C-alpha positions in Angstrom: 7.8 15.1 -52.5 4.5 16.7 -52.1 2.7 16.8 -48.8 -0.6 18.3 -49.9 -3.2 17.9 -47.2 -1.2 15.0 -45.5 -1.5 16.5 -42.1 -5.0 17.9 -42.4 -7.5 17.0 -39.7 -9.8 15.4 -42.2 -7.1 13.1 -43.5 -5.9 12.1 -40.0 -9.5 11.2 -39.0 -9.9 9.1 -42.1 -6.8 7.1 -41.4 -7.7 6.6 -37.7 -11.3 5.6 -38.2 -10.5 1.9 -37.8 -7.0 1.5 -36.5 -5.0 -1.4 -37.8 -4.6 -4.1 -35.2 -0.8 -3.8 -35.4 -1.2 0.0 -34.7 -3.1 -1.0 -31.5 -0.4 -3.4 -30.4 2.3 -0.7 -30.9 0.1 1.8 -29.2 -0.3 -0.5 -26.2 3.4 -1.2 -26.1 3.9 2.6 -25.5 0.8 3.6 -23.6 -0.8 0.5 -22.2 -0.4 -1.7 -19.2 -1.6 -5.1 -17.8 -2.0 -5.1 -14.0 -3.4 -7.3 -11.3 -4.8 -5.1 -8.5 -4.9 -7.0 -5.1 -7.0 -5.8 -2.2 -7.7 -7.2 1.2 -11.3 -8.3 1.4 -12.3 -10.4 4.4 -15.4 -11.6 2.6 -13.2 -13.5 0.1 -12.1 -17.1 0.9 -8.4 -16.1 0.8 -9.1 -12.6 2.3 -7.8 -11.1 -0.9 -9.6 -9.8 -4.0 -7.8 -10.0 -7.3 -8.8 -7.5 -10.1 -7.2 -8.0 -13.5 -7.0 -4.7 -15.4 -5.9 -3.7 -18.9 -5.3 0.0 -19.3 -4.4 2.4 -22.1 -3.9 6.1 -21.3 -3.8 9.1 -23.5 -4.0 12.9 -23.3 -7.5 14.3 -23.7 -6.6 15.9 -27.0 -6.2 12.4 -28.4 -9.3 10.8 -26.7 -10.5 9.7 -30.2 -7.8 7.1 -30.3 -9.1 5.5 -27.1 -12.6 5.5 -28.5 -11.5 3.8 -31.7 -9.5 1.2 -29.8 -12.5 0.5 -27.6 -14.6 0.0 -30.7 -12.1 -2.5 -32.2 -11.8 -4.5 -28.9 -15.6 -4.3 -28.3 -15.1 -3.7 -24.6 -13.9 -1.4 -21.8 -14.8 1.9 -20.3 -13.1 5.3 -20.9 -12.7 7.6 -17.9 -10.6 10.4 -16.5 -7.3 8.9 -15.5 -6.6 10.6 -12.1 -9.8 12.3 -10.9 -8.0 13.8 -7.9 -5.3 15.5 -9.9 -6.5 18.7 -11.6 -3.3 19.0 -13.6 -3.6 15.5 -15.1 -5.4 15.8 -18.5 -5.3 12.1 -19.4 -8.0 9.6 -20.0 -7.8 5.9 -19.7 -9.5 3.0 -21.4 -9.9 0.3 -18.8 -11.0 -3.3 -19.2 -11.7 -5.2 -16.0 -14.4 -7.6 -17.0 -12.9 -11.1 -16.9 -14.9 -12.4 -19.7 -13.9 -9.5 -21.9 -10.3 -10.0 -21.0 -10.4 -13.7 -21.7 -12.5 -13.6 -24.8 -11.5 -10.3 -26.4 -8.3 -8.7 -25.0 -6.1 -11.8 -24.6 -7.0 -13.3 -28.0 -6.3 -9.9 -29.6 -2.8 -9.7 -28.2 -2.1 -13.4 -28.9 -2.9 -12.6 -32.5 -1.1 -9.3 -32.6 1.7 -9.8 -30.0 3.4 -7.0 -28.2 7.1 -6.4 -28.9 8.5 -4.7 -25.8 8.9 -6.0 -22.2 5.2 -5.6 -21.9 4.9 -8.9 -23.8 6.2 -10.7 -20.7 3.7 -8.8 -18.5 1.0 -9.8 -20.9 1.9 -13.5 -20.8 1.8 -13.4 -17.0 -1.4 -11.4 -17.1 -3.0 -13.9 -19.5 -2.0 -16.8 -17.2 -3.5 -15.1 -14.1 -6.8 -14.3 -15.9 -7.0 -17.9 -17.1 -6.3 -19.2 -13.6 -9.0 -16.9 -12.2 -11.5 -18.2 -14.8 -11.1 -21.7 -13.3 -11.4 -20.2 -9.7 -7.8 -21.0 -8.8 -7.6 -17.7 -7.0 -10.1 -19.0 -4.4 -7.6 -21.4 -3.0 -4.7 -20.6 -0.7 -2.2 -22.2 -3.1 -3.8 -20.5 -6.1 -3.8 -17.1 -4.4 -0.1 -17.5 -3.5 0.7 -18.4 -7.1 -1.3 -15.4 -8.5 0.5 -13.1 -6.0 3.8 -14.4 -7.2 3.0 -14.0 -10.8 1.5 -10.5 -10.2 4.6 -9.4 -8.4 6.7 -10.6 -11.4 4.9 -8.2 -13.6 5.6 -4.5 -14.2 9.2 -4.3 -13.1 8.7 -6.9 -10.4 6.0 -5.0 -8.5 8.2 -1.9 -8.3 5.3 0.5 -7.8 3.2 -1.7 -5.5 2.3 -0.3 -2.2 1.7 -3.6 -0.3 4.7 -5.8 0.2 4.6 -9.3 -1.2 5.2 -10.9 2.2 2.2 -9.0 3.7 -0.1 -10.4 1.0 1.2 -14.0 1.7 0.6 -13.5 5.4 -3.0 -12.4 4.7 -3.6 -15.5 2.6 -2.0 -17.8 5.1 -4.1 -16.2 7.9 -7.3 -17.0 5.9 -6.3 -20.6 5.8 -5.5 -20.7 9.5 -8.8 -19.0 10.3 -10.8 -21.6 8.4 -8.9 -24.5 10.1 -9.7 -23.4 13.6 -13.1 -24.7 14.7 -15.4 -22.4 16.6 -16.9 -23.5 20.0 -19.9 -24.9 18.3 -17.6 -27.0 16.2 -18.4 -25.2 13.0 -15.8 -23.5 10.9 
């Protein structure tokens, strides 16, 4: 077997110019994640803000792969992964725009499904993004449902800083606050 020029930089660049969709799915199985960030925001009806995020991280030496995946998906932003950590040399492709998630990312992974446990996270993620598209997250029951689904993702919320019960309390307090009339009779 002859390996003439198989590993040359030119040859690798040619093969990676437009990654095959199945390559991207496999890459995301290893280096990607689907996540629903949840923050307290008293300006929101439920006092919570939900931010769906699709991430793919990669060492800076392979930044080209993120650029190519971004080009295939036609969305997202590439940034330094952990700005505060000088030793971290990774970059991340992030897609947060709900329309891009709904119209580009979700259809892509429905067509080229993931094969690891991330497939389950993706299904929950897709459900949440779809619910948010119809503004379900703006109701107390919808917010509770989204919290429940989000905490079922990524090893059952293993790395989440805020406890599930604390988020439910915040949502329920927003409902109570809206139900209590002020002295002028207005809500």
